[in-house]
C-alpha positions, -999 to 999 in steps of 0.1 A, spaced: 3 98 105 0 98 143 24 68 147 50 86 126 47 117 147 52 97 179 82 80 163 98 113 154 92 127 188 108 97 204 138 99 181 142 136 188 140 131 225 165 102 224 190 122 204 187 152 227 193 130 258 222 113 240 239 146 234 233 154 271 252 123 282 281 133 260 288 163 282 284 200 282 246 200 281 223 197 311 198 169 307 175 186 332 169 213 306 160 187 280 135 170 304 120 204 314 116 214 278 100 180 269 76 182 298 68 219 292 62 212 255 37 184 263 19 205 288 17 236 265 7 214 235 -20 198 256 -34 231 266 -34 244 231 -53 213 219 -79 218 246 -83 254 238 -85 249 200 -104 216 197 -131 230 175 -107 247 151 -86 215 149 -116 194 141 -126 220 114 -92 219 98 -90 181 99 -121 177 78 
């Protein structure tokens, strides 16, 4: 499941960047959103580690 998640994230990021190169969309916004998402997601994982372990079992 984890491999599929990373594959989908990579695909989504690639498509977003591709649209940015086509014009009219700022790639800096896509990079900022990607980095912000990873940081916020990491913080949420650290905060809710016990709840995530409980839900996984």
